[in-house]
N, C-alpha and C positions, 0 to 999 in steps of 0.2 A: 518540282520541275525547275531547272535553271534556265534562264533566258539570257541571251547575249545582249542585254540592254543595260544602260547606265543607271536608270532610276526605276522605282516600282512603287505602287500604292496598292494596298490590299484591303478588301472588306472580308472579314473572317467568316467562315462557315457558321451556320446556326445548326448545331447538332451535326448531322452528316450531310445536310443539303445546302445548296446555294453557294455563296462566296463569289467574289469578283476579284480579278487581278488585272492591273493595268501597268504596262511597261512602256518606257520611252527612252530615247537616246539624247545625248548632249546635243545642243542646237535647238532643242524643243523646250520652250519656256512654258511649263504647265503648272497651273494652280488649281487645287481642288476647292470648289465653292461649297459643295454639299454632297453628302452621300448617305445612303441607307442600304438596306439589304438588297435593293433592286437596282440601284444605279450609282454611278459616280459622275457628278456634274463638274465640269472644269472650264477654265479659260485656257486657250492655247495660242502661242505664237511660235512660228517655226523660222529659225534663223533670222529673227528680228522683224519678220513680216507682220502684217496686220493681225490683231487679235481676233479670235472667233471662239464660239462656245462649242465644246465637245462633251457629249453625254454618253456614257458607256453603260449599257443596260443588261440586266438579267431579269426579264419580265416574269412574273409569277406563273407557275404551271397550273395553278388551281383556278378553276372556273370562277369561284366566288370572289377571287381577288383581282381578276383581270380588268374589269371595268374601272375599279378604283385606281389601279396602277396607271392606266392610260389617261385618266383625268388628272392624276397627280403630276404626271410627266408634262401634261399640257400647261400646268401652272408655272413651270420653271422659267418660261420666257414670256414676259409681259408684252414685249415689242415683237409683233409677228414678222417684222423686217429684220430680225436678228440673223447674223451669220452663224448658223447652227447646224451641227452634224451629230446624229445619233447613230450609235454603232453597238451591235451585240445581239443577244438572244431575245427575240420578241415573243417566243413561245406561242406564236400564231402562224398557222398556215394561211397565207393571204389569199390564195386562189386554188381551185381544184388541180391545176397543172403543177403545183408546187408540192405534190404529195404522191407517194407510191405505197400501196399496201395499207392494211389496217382499216379502221372505221372510215365511212365516207366523209367527205369534206363537210365541215360544219360552218354554214354561212353565218349563223348567230355569233359564233366564237370570233369570226373575223370582223364583225360589224364594228366593235369598239375601236379596233386598230385603224380601220378605214376612216371612221369618224375623226379620230385623232389626226390622221394625216391631212384631212381636209381642213380641220380647224387650224392647224399649225402651219399650213401651206408647205408641207414637206413632200418629197418624192424619194423613191428608192433609186440609188445610183446603180449604174451598170456594174455587174460582177463578172469575173472570169474564174475559171477553175472548176471545182466540184459543182455538180448540179444541185445536190442536196447537202445540207449542212448538219443534219442529225440522222443517225441510224440506230436501230435497236440491235444491229449486228447479228441478226438471225438469218437463217438461210431459207431460200425458196419461198413457200407460201406464207411463212411467218415473218418474212422481212418487211420492215416499215422504214421508209426514207422520207424525210420532209425538209423543206427549206424553212428553217426557223430563224436563222441568223442573217442579219442584213445591215446595210448602211443607208440611212435616211438623211436627206439634206435639204436645206432651204435654197431658194434661188440665189440669195445673197452669198451663201457659202459656195454654190456652184460657180458663181462669177469669180471668186477667189481661186478656185481649183477646177478650171473647166475641163481638164483631162483626167480627173480623179477616177480611179477604178478600184473597186473592192476585189481583192484576191481571196477566194475561198480556198484555203490550203487543205492538205490531207490531215484527217484526224489521226492522232497517234496515241495520246494518253487519255483521251476523253471520247465520249459518244458524240461530241460536237466538233466540227472543224473550226479552227481559228480563222479569223478575218484579218487581213493585212491591207494597208494602203500601199499601192504600188510605188508611189513616189515620195512618201514622207515616213518619218521615223516614229511611228506609234502603232501599236497593235493591241488587241484585247482577246483574251480567252474568256468567253462570257459565262461559262458554266461553273467551273470549280477551280479552286486553288490546289494545285498538286505540289506535294512536298516529298523530298527524298526521305 
């Protein structure tokens, strides 16, 4: 997939699964601090403004890996007062109203996610656009739609960007919808790297 962006960073697929792609435009000074198959951790400054941490994620879909992922993510920031924004596929349905169809809501599955938010002092920022960010693209009784992709931020990051809104765009080449920041020049497709 070709994006109309000036810069890109990729974490390659493992077999036929996973992969991360991060794109950004000129005017955004972005440095990659660390990456693995589940996240890209960066520092970002936009148009010379104050630096902040941006972590772009693809959380594991497998139950046995989820708890470890949220614990690992929590170790990235030693200082809980960091200006930190996390964006991407959490692979978690956070509450019963963020799901349509399929198996019932799994409270245990969401527990590690909510514990992480509490420990890291993060909250989900407001989103506009599509209600659900993932769909199995089936019809009628077989359809499943869930909000798996989100933007999380610390109070310090919210102070820098008090009007920030996550835009959930329409999914075109993936079963996930891309997330964009309305006012800044960065976005992430959290699921897969698509190539022509």
